[in-house]
C-alpha positions in Angstrom: 13.7 -12.2 20.3 11.0 -13.7 18.0 10.5 -11.4 15.3 6.9 -11.8 13.3 4.9 -9.6 10.3 1.6 -9.4 10.2 -0.5 -9.2 7.3 -4.3 -8.1 8.0 -6.3 -5.6 5.8 -3.0 -4.1 4.1 -2.1 -7.2 2.6 -5.6 -6.7 0.3 -4.7 -3.1 -0.4 -0.9 -4.1 -1.6 -2.8 -6.4 -4.6 -1.5 -7.5 -7.0 2.1 -7.1 -5.6 0.8 -9.2 -2.7 -0.5 -12.2 -4.3 2.8 -13.7 -3.8 4.2 -12.4 -1.0 3.3 -10.7 2.5 3.6 -7.0 2.4 6.6 -7.4 4.6 8.5 -8.3 1.3 8.5 -5.9 -1.0 11.4 -3.8 -1.6 11.4 -0.3 -0.8 15.2 1.8 -1.0 17.5 -0.8 -1.0 16.2 -3.3 1.6 12.9 -5.0 1.9 10.6 -3.7 5.0 11.8 -7.5 6.8 15.6 -6.9 6.1 15.1 -3.5 7.4 13.5 -4.2 10.6 15.7 -7.5 11.6 18.7 -5.2 10.8 17.6 -2.7 13.6 15.9 -4.5 15.9 17.5 -7.8 18.3 16.0 -10.7 16.2 17.1 -14.3 16.4 14.5 -15.3 14.1 11.6 -13.5 11.2 8.8 -15.0 10.2 5.4 -14.1 9.0 1.6 -14.7 9.9 0.1 -14.1 6.1 -2.7 -15.7 3.7 -3.0 -19.3 4.3 -1.5 -20.4 0.7 1.5 -18.1 1.6 2.0 -19.7 4.9 4.4 -22.5 3.1 6.7 -20.5 1.6 6.2 -18.2 4.7 6.0 -20.0 7.5 5.0 -18.5 11.2 6.6 -19.4 14.0 6.1 -18.7 17.7 8.1 -18.9 20.4 8.4 -18.1 24.4 9.0 -13.8 23.6 7.2 -12.1 20.7 7.9 -9.0 18.8 5.2 -9.0 15.8 5.2 -6.1 13.7 2.5 -5.5 10.9 4.1 -5.8 7.3 3.6 -2.0 6.1 5.1 0.1 8.5 8.7 1.4 7.6 11.3 1.6 10.6 12.4 5.4 11.6 14.8 6.4 14.4 12.0 7.2 17.0 9.9 4.1 15.9 13.0 1.9 16.5 13.8 3.1 19.9 10.1 2.8 21.0 10.2 -1.0 19.6 13.4 -1.7 21.4 12.4 -0.9 24.6 8.9 -2.5 24.2 7.8 -4.4 27.5 5.9 -8.1 26.8 2.0 -7.3 27.0 2.2 -3.8 25.5 1.0 -3.0 21.9 2.6 0.4 20.1 -0.7 2.0 18.2 -1.1 5.2 16.0 -4.6 6.4 15.4 -6.2 2.3 16.6 -3.6 0.9 14.1 -1.6 -1.7 15.5 2.5 -1.2 14.9 4.0 -3.6 17.3 3.4 -5.9 19.9 5.9 -7.5 22.1 3.8 -10.8 23.9 4.2 -14.4 24.6 3.1 -17.4 21.8 -0.4 -17.3 23.9 -1.0 -13.6 23.4 0.4 -14.0 19.6 -1.7 -16.7 18.9 -4.7 -14.8 20.1 -4.2 -11.9 18.4 -2.9 -13.4 15.0 -6.7 -15.1 15.2 -8.8 -12.6 16.1 -6.9 -9.9 14.6 -7.9 -7.8 18.0 -5.7 -6.8 20.9 -6.5 -6.8 24.5 -4.0 -6.1 26.4 -2.1 -3.1 27.1 -1.3 0.0 25.0 1.2 2.5 23.9 0.2 6.1 22.1 2.2 6.7 19.1 2.4 10.7 18.3 4.9 11.0 15.8 4.6 10.5 12.0 4.7 7.0 10.9 5.1 5.9 7.1 2.8 3.0 6.0 2.9 1.0 2.6 -0.7 1.2 2.3 -0.8 1.1 -1.2 1.7 -0.2 -4.5 2.4 3.5 -5.3 3.4 4.2 -1.9 6.9 1.9 -2.6 7.7 4.1 -5.7 6.4 7.6 -3.6 8.7 6.8 -0.2 11.7 5.2 -2.2 13.8 8.0 -1.8 13.4 8.6 1.5 14.3 4.8 2.0 17.2 4.6 0.1 18.6 7.2 2.2 17.7 5.7 5.2 18.9 2.4 4.4 22.2 3.6 2.7 23.3 5.5 6.1 22.6 2.1 7.8 24.6 0.3 5.5 27.1 2.3 5.0 28.1 3.7 7.9 31.6 3.3 9.2 32.5 1.6 5.9 34.8 1.9 2.2 33.5 1.8 -0.7 35.1 -0.2 -2.9 37.4 2.5 -5.6 35.7 3.2 -8.6 37.8 2.3 -11.6 39.1 4.7 -14.3 37.2 5.5 -17.1 33.8 6.9 -15.3 32.9 9.8 -14.3 32.0 10.6 -11.1 29.8 13.9 -9.8 29.5 14.5 -6.2 30.9 12.0 -2.9 27.5 9.9 -2.5 28.5 6.9 -4.2 29.3 3.4 -2.7 30.5 0.5 -4.6 30.2 -3.2 -2.8 32.8 -5.6 -3.6 32.9 -7.7 -6.9 30.5 -4.8 -8.4 31.7 -3.1 -11.9 31.3 0.2 -13.6 32.3 0.8 -16.9 32.7 4.3 -19.1 29.4 5.9 -17.4 28.4 8.8 -15.4 27.4 8.6 -11.8 26.1 12.1 -10.2 25.7 11.6 -6.4 24.7 15.1 -5.8 21.0 14.6 -6.2 20.9 11.6 -4.0 22.9 8.5 -2.9 23.9 5.6 -5.2 24.2 2.0 -4.2 26.0 -0.3 -6.0 25.4 -3.8 -4.2 28.1 -6.8 -4.8 28.3 -8.5 -8.4 26.0 -5.5 -9.9 26.8 -4.0 -12.6 26.8 -0.9 -14.8 27.7 -1.3 -18.8 29.4 1.2 -21.2 27.6 4.5 -21.5 25.0 4.6 -18.9 23.7 8.1 -17.0 22.6 7.7 -13.7 21.1 11.2 -11.7 20.5 9.5 -8.1 19.6 8.4 -6.3 20.0 4.8 -7.4 20.2 1.4 -5.8 21.6 -1.3 -8.1 20.9 -4.2 -5.9 22.8 -8.1 -6.4 24.0 -9.4 -9.7 21.8 -6.6 -11.1 22.8 -5.2 -14.5 22.1 -2.1 -16.2 22.5 -2.8 -20.3 24.3 0.4 -22.2 23.4 3.4 -22.7 20.9 3.2 -19.9 19.3 7.0 -18.3 18.4 6.4 -15.0 16.7 9.1 -13.0 16.4 8.8 -9.0 14.8 7.6 -6.9 15.1 4.0 -8.4 15.8 0.9 -7.3 16.6 -1.9 -9.5 16.3 -5.4 -7.3 18.3 -8.3 -7.1 19.1 -10.0 -11.0 17.2 -7.5 -12.9 18.3 -6.0 -16.2 17.3 -2.7 -17.0 18.0 -0.2 -20.0 16.7 2.4 -21.7 15.1 5.0 -19.5 13.9 4.9 -16.1 12.6 7.4 -13.5 10.9 6.5 -9.6 10.3 3.2 -10.3 11.2 0.1 -8.3 11.7 -3.1 -9.8 11.5 -5.5 -6.8 14.1 -8.2 -8.5 14.5 -10.5 -11.1 12.9 -8.8 -13.6 14.2 -7.6 -17.4 13.6 -4.1 -19.1 16.5 -4.7 -21.2 15.8 -2.3 -23.8 14.9 1.1 -24.9 11.4 2.8 -23.8 10.6 4.7 -20.9 9.2 3.1 -17.5 8.6 6.3 -14.8 6.6 5.9 -11.1 6.0 2.5 -11.4 6.8 -0.7 -9.7 7.3 -4.0 -11.8 7.1 -7.7 -9.2 9.5 -10.2 -9.7 10.0 -12.3 -13.0 8.6 -9.5 -14.9 9.7 -8.7 -18.8 9.0 -5.7 -20.5 9.4 -5.9 -24.2 11.5 -3.5 -26.1 10.3 0.0 -26.7 7.3 -0.6 -24.4 6.3 2.7 -23.0 4.5 3.8 -19.9 2.6 7.2 -19.5 3.1 8.2 -15.9 1.3 12.1 -16.6 -2.1 12.4 -17.6 -2.4 14.8 -20.7 -4.9 16.8 -18.7 -2.2 16.9 -15.9 -5.1 15.5 -13.4 -4.8 13.4 -10.4 -4.3 9.9 -11.6 -7.0 6.8 -9.9 -5.6 3.2 -9.9 -7.0 -0.1 -9.5 -7.5 -0.7 -6.0 -8.7 -4.7 -5.3 -10.1 -3.8 -2.1 -13.2 -1.9 -3.2 -13.1 -3.0 -6.7 -12.8 0.4 -8.2 -10.9 2.9 -9.6 -9.4 4.8 -6.6 -7.6 8.4 -6.0 -4.3 8.4 -5.9 -3.1 12.0 -4.5 -0.9 11.5 -7.5 -0.1 13.4 -10.3 2.4 11.4 -11.7 1.9 7.4 -11.5 3.1 4.9 -14.1 2.6 1.3 -14.0 2.3 -2.0 -11.3 2.6 -4.9 -12.2 2.3 -8.2 -10.2 4.8 -11.0 -10.2 5.5 -13.0 -13.8 3.9 -10.7 -16.3 4.8 -9.7 -19.3 4.7 -7.5 -22.6 5.6 -7.3 -26.4 7.7 -4.7 -28.3 5.9 -1.6 -28.9 3.4 -1.7 -25.8 1.7 1.2 -24.7 0.6 1.9 -21.3 -1.9 4.4 -20.1 -1.3 6.3 -16.9 -2.2 4.3 -13.8 -2.4 1.3 -15.0 -2.8 -2.3 -12.7 -1.4 -5.2 -14.5 -2.2 -8.8 -12.6 -0.1 -11.7 -11.8 1.5 -13.7 -15.1 -0.8 -11.4 -17.5 0.7 -11.8 -21.1 0.5 -8.3 -22.6 0.8 -7.1 -26.4 -0.8 -5.5 -29.3 -1.5 -2.2 -30.8 -2.8 0.5 -28.9 -2.9 1.2 -25.5 -3.9 -0.8 -22.2 -6.2 -0.4 -20.4 -5.8 0.2 -17.0 -6.8 -2.5 -15.1 -5.7 -5.7 -16.7 -6.5 -8.7 -14.7 -4.1 -11.5 -13.3 -3.7 -14.9 -15.8 -5.0 -12.9 -19.2 -3.9 -13.3 -23.0 -4.2 -10.2 -25.3 -4.0 -6.2 -24.9 -6.4 -3.8 -25.8 -8.9 -5.2 -28.5 -9.3 -8.6 -26.9 -8.5 -10.2 -23.3 -8.9 -13.7 -22.8 -7.9 -16.5 -20.1 -4.3 -16.9 -19.9 -4.6 -20.9 -18.7 -2.8 -22.3 -16.1 -0.7 -24.6 -17.6 0.6 -22.3 -19.9 1.3 -20.0 -17.4 3.3 -22.7 -15.8 5.4 -23.6 -18.6 6.7 -19.9 -19.5 7.2 -19.5 -15.3 9.2 -22.3 -15.6 11.7 -21.8 -18.4 11.9 -17.9 -17.1 13.3 -19.5 -13.8 14.8 -21.6 -14.9 17.3 -19.0 -17.1 18.3 -17.8 -13.2 19.2 -21.1 -11.8 15.7 -20.7 -9.5 13.7 -24.1 -9.4 10.1 -23.6 -10.0 9.0 -26.1 -7.6 5.8 -27.4 -6.3 6.0 -24.5 -3.6 6.0 -22.1 -6.5 3.0 -23.7 -8.5 0.8 -24.1 -5.5 1.3 -20.1 -4.9 0.2 -19.4 -8.9 -2.5 -21.8 -8.6 -4.2 -20.0 -5.5 -3.5 -17.1 -7.4 -5.2 -17.9 -10.2 -8.3 -19.3 -8.4 -8.6 -16.2 -6.3 -9.1 -13.9 -9.3 -11.1 -15.5 -11.2 -14.1 -13.2 -10.8 -12.3 -10.8 -12.7 -11.3 -12.9 -15.2 -15.3 -13.8 -15.5 -16.3 -10.4 -16.5 -14.5 -10.6 -19.8 -16.4 -13.8 -21.3 
């Protein structure tokens, strides 16, 4: 069976995180959404139906027998069972939202083109968890850590914890090649998963649930409150509470980050602080790209949503409920604005356009440090994001 993830209207609702990836490539818990499904269904291959400019990196491949799944749907045991038992020509539908379809190549092409399903339907009555907005990534991170932890560790033996560490509880799983030095890990509040070749430096204090993905590093003296996910090759220090780093990003120094999602190839300057609670304890509003306005989140705690390749200087102060786009270079005194467009340069006093060629230079230098090429494919994606986000920068002129 060929597994295909599709993005329709949900892609725009998940900006700026989805400017550079399909929704199914968002990480929530230990795994990305696509990885969660691939491990739970009998799929021979995985591909995506997404925005045209992302197709080269995330291509669409169809076969005789296809399983199409909405890219923002999180699996649970009941839904996985229904998907695995789905017959060809049928769709699973929840409140007129198509969750999954099993179909032929011809039917798949018609659905992906028309965005309508004309075949048979099976109604789903159980509750379904969806990543509808960027803040759902950190909001649902705790339950997804629990689910992924069980999936990945059941029936397996953890690598032993080295002496000199203090382990509280019995819910810590360490993959081969990981290292932990002179730190405190409390898994009574939730599982702690340390992936291959990840490292926890001396003096870290951790309360689960926590995920440290492959080759990620917690810097000395870090204080981490769960549920938090530190994605692959990230370096994180300071104080963090209920945040998700998608991968390849750095917050290497002191400063607080809470209830936030940080994209890939981001850098958080030393002593940067993010407010995650308003002074009047009111509900947080967050910028939404679909409606072009700030919308209520239903959350009292919400910090920073930062798109890929964005950076901030030392001592940056982010307001509660801030959205920063892709390749924004943020610095200066005072609290930053709650919406920072992609490819901008500056801070609270003045924002100007961050030229595309300069953004390319920064991206190439940072990716080179992780031995990842900044190739023509990556350039074309950033160029497309630059063009798509131009209308937001026009307001600055």
